[in-house]
N, C-alpha and C positions, 0 to 999 in steps of 0.2 A: 797399748797397742794390741794386746791380746783381746781386751774387751772390745776394741774397735773392730777387730777382725771378726769376732763373734757377732757383733751387730750387723756388719755388712753381710756376713754369711746368712744371717736370719732374714734380711730384707730381700735378698735376691729371689729366694723361692716364692715369696709372696707376690712379687712382680710377675714371676713366671706363671703362677696360678691365675692371676688376673688376666694375663694375656691369653692363657688357654681358654678362659671363659669367653673372651671376646671372639676367639676363633670358633668356639662351639656354637655361637648364636646363628651364623649363617647355615650351619649344618642342620639345626632344628627347623629353621624356616623352610629349608628345602624339603623336609618331611611333612609339611602342612598341606592339606588338600582342600578343595572346595568343589561342591556339586551344585550346579545351577541348570535351569531349563525353563521350558514353557509347558503349560497344560492346556489342552484343547479337547473339545468333544468331537464326535464323529462328523459333525458338519463343518468343523474348522473354527468354531466360535471359542473364544477364550473361556476358561473355567476358573473364576476367582473363588476363594474360600476353601479350596481343597487342602487337606492335611497331607504333608509330605514328611515321611519318616525315613531316616537313614540309619540302618542297623549294621554295626561293624561285624563282619563275618566271624571273627575270632573272639573278640571280647563280648559281643552282643550288646555293647553300649549303644544307646539310641540318642538321636537328635531330631527334633521335629520343628517344622515351620509351616506357615499357611500361605498359599499363593495369593498374590496381590490382585488389584482390580484389573490388571492386564494379563492375569493368569501366569505370571512369572514367580519363580521362587529361587532362593539361594541359601545353601547351608555352607557357611564358611568355617575356617579354623578347625578342620577335621584332621585327625591323624591319618596319614596316608595308609592305604590298604584297600581291601575289597569290602564293598558295602552292598547290602540289599536295600534298595530304595522302593518304598511303597507309597502309593498315592490313593487316597480314599475320600469319598464324598457321598453323602446320602443321595440315592437315586442313580448312582453310577456304579459300574463294576470296579472293584479294587484292582489296580494294576501294579505289577512289581517288576523291577529290573535289577540285575546284578551288574555292578560297575566296579572297575578298578580306579579308585579315586586318586588323581594326581593334582597338580597345582590348580588347573582349571578343567574340570570335567563337566561335560554337558550331557544331560539326560532329559529328553523331552518325552511327554506322555500324551496319548490320545485315549480318552475315557469313553467307553460305550455305555449306553443307558442300560440299567439293570431293572427288570421287573421282579421285585421281591416275591410277588405272588400274583399270578394272572387271575383276575376276577372274571368269572364266567357268569353272564346274566341270561335270563330267559324271559325278560320282559316283553320281547317281541315274538313270543311263542316258539323260539328256537334258541339253542345254546350258542352264545356268541361272546367273544371277548369284549369287555366293557369298552375298550378304546375303539372297537370296530362297530359299535351300535350307532346307527344314524338317528339318534334321538337323544333328548336330554334325560339322563338317568343318574340318580344318586344311589350308589350301592353301599350297603353296610354288610361286610362279610363277618364270619364267625369271630375273628380276632377283634374287630372293632366293636362288635356287639358285646363281647366279654369285657373289653377294656372300658367301654362307656357305660356299662351297666344297663343296657337297654332291656326293659321288661314290659313296655307298653308303647302304644302309638305315640303318646306325647313325647317319649324319649327320643325317637329317631326323627320325628317331625321337627323337634327343636334344633336338630343338627343339620337340617337341609334348607337351602335357600328357597324362597318363593313358595313356601308352603307353610300353613299354620293350622292349628286345630283349636276348636272351641268346644269346651265341655260344659254342658248345662247342669241343671240341678239334679238330674238323675243319670244313671249309668248308660241308658240306652240311646241317648241323643248326643252323639259326638259328631260335630260338623267339621269336615276337612275342607280347607280353603286352598286351592292351587291356582296361582296366578290371578287371584281376584274372583275366581268362580267358587261360590259357596252354596249353601242351602239353608232352608228355614225348617222349623219344626214341622213334623208330619209330611215332609216332602221327600222325594227320592234324592240320593246322594249324587254328586257330580264326579265322584272318583270311584273307579272299580277296585274292589278288594279281591285279590286272588291268593288262595292258600294252597300250596302244593299243586298248582295247575287247575284248581277248581274255583270258579267264580262264585263269591258269596252273593246270595240272592236278596239280602237286606242289609241296610247300613246300621241296624240296631245292634249288631255285634261287633262293630269296629273297635270298641274299646276293650275287647277281651284281653286277658293277660297273655303276654308273649313268653314262652319258655321252650327250651330245647330247640332253638332257632339256628339255622345254618346261615341264612342270608335274607336281607330285606332290600328290595329295589323300589325306588320311587320314580315313576315314569311321568314326566310332565308334558302337558299338551293333549289335544283331543286324540282319543284312542278308540273311537267307535268302530273302525274297521276290524279291529282285533277283538274287542271286548263288548261290542254292541252297546246296549243301553247303559246310561249312567256312567259314561266314561268321557264326558266332554272336557273335564278338567285334567284327567290323567288316570293313572292306575298305580296301585301298590301291590307288589308281588312279594309274598312271604313264602320262604322255603324252609321247612323244618328239616331236622337232621335225618339222614337216610339210615335205614337198617344196615348193619354191617355183618360181614362174615365172621369176624373175630368178636369174642365176647367183650362187651364194654359195660361198665357201670359207673354212674356218676351221682353224687348227692351233694347238696349244699343247703345249709340252714343259716338263718340270720335272725337277729332280734334288734328292735329299735325303739325309739320313744313312741309314746302312745300305745304301749304294749303291742307293738307291731311285730308279729312273728311270720317268717316266710320259710318255705321249704320247696326245693325243686329236686327232682331225681329222675333218672332214666336207666333203662336196661336195654341192651341190644345184643343180638347174636344170631347165629344160623340155626334154624330148625332143621333144614336139610341143606347141607353145605353147598354153596354156589347155586342153589336152586330156590330155596324158600328162606327168606330172612325176615326177622321180626324186630320191632322196637316198641317199647312202651315208655311213656313219660308222664309225670304227674307234677302238678304245681298246687301248693297250698299257701294261702295268705289269710291272716287273721289279725285284725287291728281293733282294739277297744275304742280308739278315737282320740282326738286331740282337743275338741271344743266341748266345754261343759254347758249343759242346759241348767240354768239357775233355778228353774221350777222343779224339775224332776231330780236334779242332783246327779244325773247320769250324763255320759258322753253323748253328743248329738250326731256324731259322724262315724259310727262303727262300720266296719267293712269286713266281709268274710267271702272268700272265693275258693272253690274246689274245682280243679280242672284236670282232665285226663285225656290222653291221646294214645291211640294204638295204630301201628302200621304193619302191614305185611307186604313184602316185595317178592313177587314171583317171577322167576326167570327160567322158564322151561326150555328156551332156545335162545341162541345168540341174537335172534331177530325179533323176539317177542318178550315184552315186559308187562307184567300186571302189578298194579299198585292199589291195594285196598286200605282205606283209611276210615277210622272212627274217632270222633272227638266229642267230648261232653264237658260242659262247664256249668257251674251253678254259683251264682253270686247273690248274696243277701246283704243288704245294707240298709241304713236308715236314710230316708229321703233328706236331701239337703234342705235345711230349714232357713227361713228368712227372719229378719227383724225389721221393726218399724223404727227408724231413727230420726223421723221428722220431729221438730220441736213440739208439735201438737200432741204427739203420742208419748213423748218422753218427759217434757217439762210442763205440759199444760196443766191448768187447774182442774180438779176433779169435778168438773161440771160440763154440761153440754153433751153433744153426741158421741164424742170419742175422748173420754177423760184421760188425762195423763196419769192418773192414779193407777190405771190398769197396767202401766209399765213399771210399777213398784210392787214387789211381792214380798210378803213376810217382813215388811219393815226395811227391806234392803233397797237402796237406790240402784237403778239399773241404767247407769250411764248418764251422759249429759248430751244436750243437743242445742246448738245455737242457730239463730237465723242466719242464713247465708247472705252476705252483702250483695246487693244488686238484684235480688229477687223481688218481683212486684209484691207489694204489701198484701194484696188479696190472696196470694198463695204462699206467702213467706213461711207460715207455720206448717205448711203441708209438704215442704220440700226438704229432704234430708241431705246432709253432706255425704257423698259416696265414700269419702275417706274416713268417716267417723266410725271407728270400731269399738267405741266404749260401751255400746249397748249390746248386752249379751243375749244369747238365745233364751227365750222364755216360754215358747209354746209348749203346752202340756202333751201334745201328741207327737210321738217320734216319727211317724210316717213309715211307709214301706217303699223299698226300692229293690225289687227282686228281678232277676233274669236267669233263665235257663236256656242253654243253647245245645242242640244236638245236631251233629253233622256226620253223614255217612256218604262215602263216595268210592267209586271204583273207576280206575283209569287203565286202559290197555293201549300199548303202543306196538304197532307191527311195522317193522322197517323192511322195505323192499328196495330194489335197485331204482325204481321209479320215484320213490319218496316214502314218507312215513304216514301211516294211517293211525289216527288217534281217536279214541272214543272215551268220553267222560260222562258217567252217570252219577248223579248226586241227589241227595235228599237233605233238606234243612228244616228244622223245627225250632222256633224261638218263641218263648213266652216272656213278656215284659209286663210287670205289674208295679204300679206306683201310685202312691197317694200321699198327700201332705196337708198340713193345716192351712186354712184360708186366712186371708188378710183380716185383721192386722196382726196376727200371730201373737195373741195374748195368751196367758194362762186360761184354763177353763173358767168361765164366768158363771156365777150363781147368784140368785137373789136371796136376800135374807128371808123372804117369804117362802122360799122352797123348804119343805120339811127336811130335805137331805143336806141343807146348807151346813158347811163345816165338817162334813164327814169325809170329804175327799182331800188328800194331801196335795193335789195338784190344781186346786181351784182357788179362785179369788172371789170372795163374797162381797157383793155390792148392795147398797140400798135399792129398793125397787125403782126409785126415780132415775138412778144411773143405769140399772140393769136393763131397763126397758129398751132404750135405743141401741144397746149393744147385744141383745139376745141373739141376733142373727149371725154374730161372728163365730159362734160355736159350731163350726162346720168344717168338713174336709172336702177336698177335691182331688181328683186323680185321673189317670188315663192308663188303660190296659190295652196291650196289643198282643195278638196271637197270630203267628206267621208260620205257614207251612208252604213248602215249595219243592217240586221236583224239577230237575233240569237235565237236559241231554245236549251234549255237544259232540259233533263229529267234524273232523277236519283232516285234510290231506295236504301234507307239506312237501315241497320239493326238497331234494337233497341239499345239504348245506354247502357242499363244495362245487357250486356252479355259479356263474356270473349273474344269471337271471334266476332269482328265487321267488317263489310264490306260495301262497296258502289259500286253499279253497275249503270252505266249511259252512256249517250251519249250527244254530243254537236255538233251543226252545226252553221256555220256563213257565209251565202252568203253576200258578201260585194262588194261595188264598190268604188274605190278611184281614183279620177281624179287629176292630177297634171299638172300645167303649170309653166314653168320657163320663165321669161320675162326680156327683156332689151329694153329700148327705150330712145330717146333724152329727156332730162329733160325739154327743152323748150316746146315740144309738150305735155308732161305729165302735165305740169303746165297749159297750155291753156285748156286742156280737163277738168281739175278740176274746172277751173274758169267758164266754160260754164255751169256746173251743179249746181253751187251755186254762190251767189253774191260775196262772198269772201271765207271764211273758218270758221271753228268753233272758239270758243273763245280761244282755245289753239294754234291756228295757224296751225292745221292739215287740210289736204285736206278733203273736204266734200264728194267727190265721191269716190266710191270703185268699183272694178269689181263685176258684178253680178254673182251669181252662174250659171255656164254654163249649157247648155242643148245640146241635140243632134242636129246636128250630129258632132259638133266639140267642145266638152267641153274644157274649159280652154283657148280658143283662141278668142279674139275679136280685134277690130281695135286699141284700145288703148294699150292693153297688149299683143301684138304679138311679133314676132321675133323668139321665141323658145318655142314650145308647145309640150308636150308629154302627153300620157295618159297611165295609168297603172291600170289594173283591178286585183283584188285579191279575 
């Protein structure tokens, strides 16, 4: 009996505890909350994909969900209490509400569009927000330029639709194609290039290195009304970084394959605070190259560039601004070299007019070349596969591809109640010198009958019977261009804040362009370069280059003669 009493006594509390637990469940459910609602934009359209985060005001515990295709969200099973509910989505302002969450709490949100950074463009000769410009403009601001690593025209062109760039075998001929409008060699460009408000007077400098850049704008469609000649395809507007009142310094260095070294740096600050500001920037690039010439044993695509830019910004009055700019760049490179990969040059027997043995140097085979299927038999051995890269560069002459560019400009803006008067005076000088080995790009050929045969480390010695038909291939060809231009632009622009806006102005560009096309025996060319220097530079490029010609016969001298022409524009 006693044991039974103890057992009953022990069982009753257990039942009571279980019942207490059943009674506690409804109390817990009553303390559970849910927050739900809809998310729309300022126009009333639903906003899917927005992140909704509820943060408990006391514990700071968070729960997050994403709005569905109808812009609705629900966060269930929350402890009751006060919550900060935050909604965020890229391109919209983040909105926050504080709610006291109960069983069913509704919190709707309306998201406004957020412009993280308003891009101001000057492609139409006045400062405007990008979204307000009545033209097709692709703008790359400083952040995007930094993020994408834009350092040349090819970089930003590759990121813009309906525009492409074609780079030829030398640095001066870069063709920009906008909406199908392009150009050919020795013709004027179809795109206007503007740097800091100054129109470039020749397309030979389009491929200059970009450094210390604030913004690049690509304007598509005819722009002759604003930029005059050579703007039927569009315009490219490059803005460099402005001088600053505060002292700034920047430097960056890099190293890559091909012994590619790069350095950019800039200094900026006030010479006279709030009145005279200055900025200087420099860019240095030096690459040994990536492709080896099997004849010379040196790299065939070395590249060296030195660029400097200086700017002075003068602000004597709130209505007057002066901008003086000087830029210089010097590029020295080896001319892009070609190879003959047709079967007749690579695999042919060492007989006939163009023996295949000329494509074999020092006992080393230089690639293979098979006849392409479907090519007529009469020309099958003369047509090479464009995708065949097995034939290496073997020409003994490295070529020359040099360019120097000098640009000086002065710009004055005078703002009045009637509008802004702008005057831009500029001078440009560009020298472009290039030469390369002629077809079929063989090593230097000598006859065994030549007393000097075997004395050159870059020559291929052939029997007289084979040398005779090939003697004419030992030659170089090239083209040199020397460009000088003054330009003057004056325009008067209406104030920006009026409904009818206008621009009135004029532009003149007296220029002189001298061109010489050359062809000469490579043996003579090599001797002339050796006389001017002990050997050559460390890249194996010739040290001498034609000097800028003067009157009365520009472009023609004893070394670079044969075909000279002059064109003035």
